[in-house]
Structures are given as C-alpha cells and as structure tokens.
KEKE-923344 format. One record per residue (C-alpha): z, x, y; residue number from 1. Coordinates in nm, 3 decimals, decimal comma, padded with zeros to 5 digits, m for minus. Layout:
residues N
[bator [Z; X; Y]; NUM]
...
***
This chain:
residues 193
[bator [00,811; m12,794; 02,883]; 1]
[bator [00,444; m12,821; 02,840]; 2]
[bator [00,262; m12,658; 02,551]; 3]
[bator [m00,056; m12,463; 02,609]; 4]
[bator [m00,374; m12,592; 02,455]; 5]
[bator [m00,478; m12,231; 02,376]; 6]
[bator [m00,261; m12,067; 02,109]; 7]
[bator [m00,095; m11,735; 02,181]; 8]
[bator [m00,340; m11,453; 02,138]; 9]
[bator [m00,230; m11,139; 01,959]; 10]
[bator [m00,402; m10,904; 02,204]; 11]
[bator [m00,207; m11,029; 02,501]; 12]
[bator [00,116; m10,896; 02,359]; 13]
[bator [00,117; m10,516; 02,404]; 14]
[bator [00,309; m10,326; 02,143]; 15]
[bator [00,294; m09,954; 02,043]; 16]
[bator [00,069; m10,040; 01,747]; 17]
[bator [m00,180; m10,201; 01,988]; 18]
[bator [m00,202; m09,880; 02,198]; 19]
[bator [m00,231; m09,662; 01,888]; 20]
[bator [m00,522; m09,870; 01,758]; 21]
[bator [m00,694; m09,859; 02,098]; 22]
[bator [m00,651; m09,481; 02,128]; 23]
[bator [m00,787; m09,430; 01,776]; 24]
[bator [m01,093; m09,643; 01,851]; 25]
[bator [m01,167; m09,458; 02,175]; 26]
[bator [m01,125; m09,119; 02,003]; 27]
[bator [m01,366; m09,229; 01,731]; 28]
[bator [m01,629; m09,333; 01,984]; 29]
[bator [m01,595; m09,001; 02,174]; 30]
[bator [m01,619; m08,798; 01,852]; 31]
[bator [m01,922; m08,993; 01,733]; 32]
[bator [m02,099; m08,953; 02,067]; 33]
[bator [m02,069; m08,572; 02,046]; 34]
[bator [m02,277; m08,577; 01,725]; 35]
[bator [m02,543; m08,814; 01,848]; 36]
[bator [m02,767; m08,657; 02,110]; 37]
[bator [m03,069; m08,807; 02,282]; 38]
[bator [m03,412; m08,692; 02,165]; 39]
[bator [m03,619; m08,452; 02,372]; 40]
[bator [m03,840; m08,599; 02,640]; 41]
[bator [m04,213; m08,594; 02,586]; 42]
[bator [m04,446; m08,589; 02,881]; 43]
[bator [m04,820; m08,642; 02,867]; 44]
[bator [m05,019; m08,325; 02,929]; 45]
[bator [m05,323; m08,330; 03,155]; 46]
[bator [m05,656; m08,347; 02,968]; 47]
[bator [m05,796; m08,044; 03,158]; 48]
[bator [m05,588; m07,807; 02,943]; 49]
[bator [m05,713; m07,935; 02,608]; 50]
[bator [m05,785; m07,588; 02,460]; 51]
[bator [m05,472; m07,376; 02,512]; 52]
[bator [m05,477; m07,013; 02,392]; 53]
[bator [m05,232; m06,929; 02,113]; 54]
[bator [m04,941; m06,704; 02,207]; 55]
[bator [m04,983; m06,341; 02,102]; 56]
[bator [m04,779; m06,244; 01,799]; 57]
[bator [m04,503; m05,995; 01,866]; 58]
[bator [m04,573; m05,652; 01,723]; 59]
[bator [m04,337; m05,530; 01,455]; 60]
[bator [m04,150; m05,207; 01,529]; 61]
[bator [m04,256; m04,898; 01,331]; 62]
[bator [m04,065; m04,835; 01,010]; 63]
[bator [m03,919; m04,499; 00,908]; 64]
[bator [m04,027; m04,497; 00,542]; 65]
[bator [m04,279; m04,224; 00,466]; 66]
[bator [m04,266; m04,069; 00,814]; 67]
[bator [m04,309; m03,690; 00,823]; 68]
[bator [m04,019; m03,589; 01,051]; 69]
[bator [m04,036; m03,234; 01,195]; 70]
[bator [m03,726; m03,133; 00,999]; 71]
[bator [m03,695; m02,852; 00,742]; 72]
[bator [m03,450; m02,964; 00,475]; 73]
[bator [m03,543; m02,718; 00,202]; 74]
[bator [m03,459; m02,862; m00,141]; 75]
[bator [m03,270; m03,167; m00,008]; 76]
[bator [m03,421; m03,485; 00,132]; 77]
[bator [m03,426; m03,618; 00,488]; 78]
[bator [m03,194; m03,909; 00,560]; 79]
[bator [m03,237; m04,165; 00,840]; 80]
[bator [m02,876; m04,233; 00,941]; 81]
[bator [m02,936; m04,458; 01,241]; 82]
[bator [m03,229; m04,633; 01,400]; 83]
[bator [m03,291; m04,873; 01,686]; 84]
[bator [m03,601; m05,032; 01,837]; 85]
[bator [m03,720; m05,129; 02,183]; 86]
[bator [m04,019; m05,109; 02,414]; 87]
[bator [m03,958; m04,769; 02,573]; 88]
[bator [m04,290; m04,722; 02,754]; 89]
[bator [m04,348; m05,078; 02,877]; 90]
[bator [m04,670; m05,135; 02,683]; 91]
[bator [m04,542; m05,449; 02,508]; 92]
[bator [m04,518; m05,279; 02,166]; 93]
[bator [m04,179; m05,166; 02,035]; 94]
[bator [m04,099; m04,807; 01,945]; 95]
[bator [m03,839; m04,700; 01,689]; 96]
[bator [m03,589; m04,424; 01,763]; 97]
[bator [m03,445; m04,263; 01,450]; 98]
[bator [m03,148; m04,031; 01,400]; 99]
[bator [m03,231; m03,812; 01,101]; 100]
[bator [m03,062; m03,522; 00,923]; 101]
[bator [m03,087; m03,335; 00,594]; 102]
[bator [m02,893; m03,515; 00,323]; 103]
[bator [m02,656; m03,228; 00,247]; 104]
[bator [m02,357; m03,280; 00,020]; 105]
[bator [m02,149; m03,031; 00,217]; 106]
[bator [m02,069; m02,977; 00,583]; 107]
[bator [m02,195; m03,172; 00,879]; 108]
[bator [m02,573; m03,138; 00,898]; 109]
[bator [m02,710; m03,149; 01,254]; 110]
[bator [m02,905; m03,456; 01,363]; 111]
[bator [m03,252; m03,485; 01,505]; 112]
[bator [m03,350; m03,782; 01,724]; 113]
[bator [m03,716; m03,884; 01,706]; 114]
[bator [m03,928; m04,152; 01,875]; 115]
[bator [m04,180; m04,325; 01,649]; 116]
[bator [m04,476; m04,537; 01,748]; 117]
[bator [m04,757; m04,707; 01,562]; 118]
[bator [m05,088; m04,807; 01,717]; 119]
[bator [m05,217; m05,156; 01,639]; 120]
[bator [m05,498; m05,014; 01,422]; 121]
[bator [m05,289; m04,737; 01,256]; 122]
[bator [m05,172; m04,759; 00,895]; 123]
[bator [m04,855; m04,552; 00,942]; 124]
[bator [m04,609; m04,470; 01,221]; 125]
[bator [m04,595; m04,122; 01,373]; 126]
[bator [m04,341; m03,912; 01,561]; 127]
[bator [m04,437; m03,889; 01,930]; 128]
[bator [m04,126; m03,722; 02,075]; 129]
[bator [m03,820; m03,522; 01,973]; 130]
[bator [m03,519; m03,611; 02,188]; 131]
[bator [m03,265; m03,396; 02,000]; 132]
[bator [m03,374; m03,098; 01,791]; 133]
[bator [m03,156; m03,024; 01,486]; 134]
[bator [m03,159; m02,651; 01,572]; 135]
[bator [m02,933; m02,739; 01,871]; 136]
[bator [m02,659; m02,835; 01,617]; 137]
[bator [m02,568; m03,177; 01,761]; 138]
[bator [m02,425; m03,474; 01,573]; 139]
[bator [m02,525; m03,808; 01,728]; 140]
[bator [m02,277; m04,096; 01,779]; 141]
[bator [m02,274; m04,413; 01,992]; 142]
[bator [m02,650; m04,445; 01,962]; 143]
[bator [m02,834; m04,738; 02,129]; 144]
[bator [m03,173; m04,842; 02,264]; 145]
[bator [m03,163; m05,099; 02,545]; 146]
[bator [m03,366; m05,181; 02,857]; 147]
[bator [m03,612; m04,898; 02,795]; 148]
[bator [m03,336; m04,637; 02,768]; 149]
[bator [m03,207; m04,439; 02,471]; 150]
[bator [m02,837; m04,349; 02,499]; 151]
[bator [m02,622; m04,139; 02,269]; 152]
[bator [m02,310; m03,929; 02,256]; 153]
[bator [m02,377; m03,578; 02,131]; 154]
[bator [m02,105; m03,382; 01,954]; 155]
[bator [m02,167; m03,008; 01,960]; 156]
[bator [m02,011; m02,663; 01,966]; 157]
[bator [m01,904; m02,434; 02,248]; 158]
[bator [m01,998; m02,123; 02,046]; 159]
[bator [m02,131; m02,013; 01,707]; 160]
[bator [m01,771; m01,927; 01,611]; 161]
[bator [m01,668; m02,297; 01,601]; 162]
[bator [m01,685; m02,425; 01,239]; 163]
[bator [m01,949; m02,693; 01,180]; 164]
[bator [m01,680; m02,933; 01,058]; 165]
[bator [m01,514; m02,951; 01,397]; 166]
[bator [m01,738; m03,004; 01,702]; 167]
[bator [m01,552; m02,924; 02,024]; 168]
[bator [m01,802; m03,043; 02,289]; 169]
[bator [m01,884; m03,407; 02,364]; 170]
[bator [m02,182; m03,493; 02,588]; 171]
[bator [m02,323; m03,832; 02,692]; 172]
[bator [m02,701; m03,835; 02,719]; 173]
[bator [m02,974; m04,078; 02,827]; 174]
[bator [m03,350; m04,057; 02,788]; 175]
[bator [m03,607; m04,264; 02,973]; 176]
[bator [m03,987; m04,258; 02,966]; 177]
[bator [m04,132; m04,154; 03,305]; 178]
[bator [m04,496; m04,226; 03,220]; 179]
[bator [m04,563; m03,880; 03,077]; 180]
[bator [m04,254; m03,772; 02,881]; 181]
[bator [m03,897; m03,867; 02,795]; 182]
[bator [m03,665; m03,734; 03,063]; 183]
[bator [m03,304; m03,663; 02,972]; 184]
[bator [m03,023; m03,729; 03,214]; 185]
[bator [m02,654; m03,655; 03,159]; 186]
[bator [m02,391; m03,831; 03,369]; 187]
[bator [m02,153; m03,617; 03,575]; 188]
[bator [m01,834; m03,511; 03,394]; 189]
[bator [m01,983; m03,596; 03,058]; 190]
[bator [m01,885; m03,264; 02,894]; 191]
[bator [m01,547; m03,225; 02,734]; 192]
[bator [m01,385; m02,965; 02,515]; 193]
***
C-alpha cells in the first residue's frame, strides 16, 4: 500500500454538515446581493442643450376654506364633508369638487356638489359650477374624481312623504366637462327603490 504525498483534505469528504455550510453560504450571498444594487448609469449630454428650461411647477388645487358656497344654512355653518381634485377641463390646472351641506345636529341635511377653480393670479378660489343643488334633497355617497370625470351615488326620495332619515331612491351619476358646461349622464338601470 502506498501512501499519498498529499494529506486527506477535509472538503473531499462530503457529509451533511458540509452541505449545510455550503447552502448557508450561498443563501448569504443571494441575500446580500438583493441589497446591493448597481448605481444608475450616467451618460454625457450633448453641449448644444446647455441651457435647459426648468419644468413648470404643478399648480396646487383650490382649497375650500373661506369659499362662499351658494348654500343657505341659516344659523348653522356650512360643512365640507368630502372633496376631491383633478383637472376636469384639461387646462393643466386642477379643480376641486366639494360635497357640502349645512352642519345640522338633527336629520340628514341634503348635500350640494360644487366645482371650485382658482386662476393663477387669483387670491381665492371660486365656485364655477353646481353639480347637485341641495334643494333636490340628495345625499352624496361613493364620490370620486378621476380621468376628468366626477362620479357619485345620489340617495334621494321618491316623494315628499318619505322621511328625510330614510332615502328610498339610489341613482348613479357622472359629470364631464364638454367645453362649455358640466354634462350629467346616468347609466341605464341606475335607479332603485
């Protein structure tokens, strides 16, 4: 029997501990590589565009504080219960749509839905459209502004005999600016009693 000049190496004998150590090392390398990301690439810009124009600042949507809503609340105050913003007329400046009612301690006060805008040189926002008039006795739910469209669910009454606590008519409504006014559309089969 001839003896090897090279002593037995520990790594040539595979045991479960060897595989566990290898798996742990590989897992550590994979985990570490998920935290270390390459930096962003930087390309040289051509010298011809040495004076770029700054990007225009986005206009802030009109606020609702101090707005004179066309709502007669008598001795109680107006209350903005919902609001959403979006560019409804495509001019690049956002409008605010506010759901407002009288802050009554009793009953279910009807909501008004108003569109607010504010010119770049104006000091305060103003109401430019009434989408829902409080005299129509609607309560507004599921209210959103998206893609230039205002959508809402209107809860109302089939007659004056229905108590104001318990609306019995539900209507889905959408409004969209047509270039001159907000046009309301109601999907088919949107009324229910």
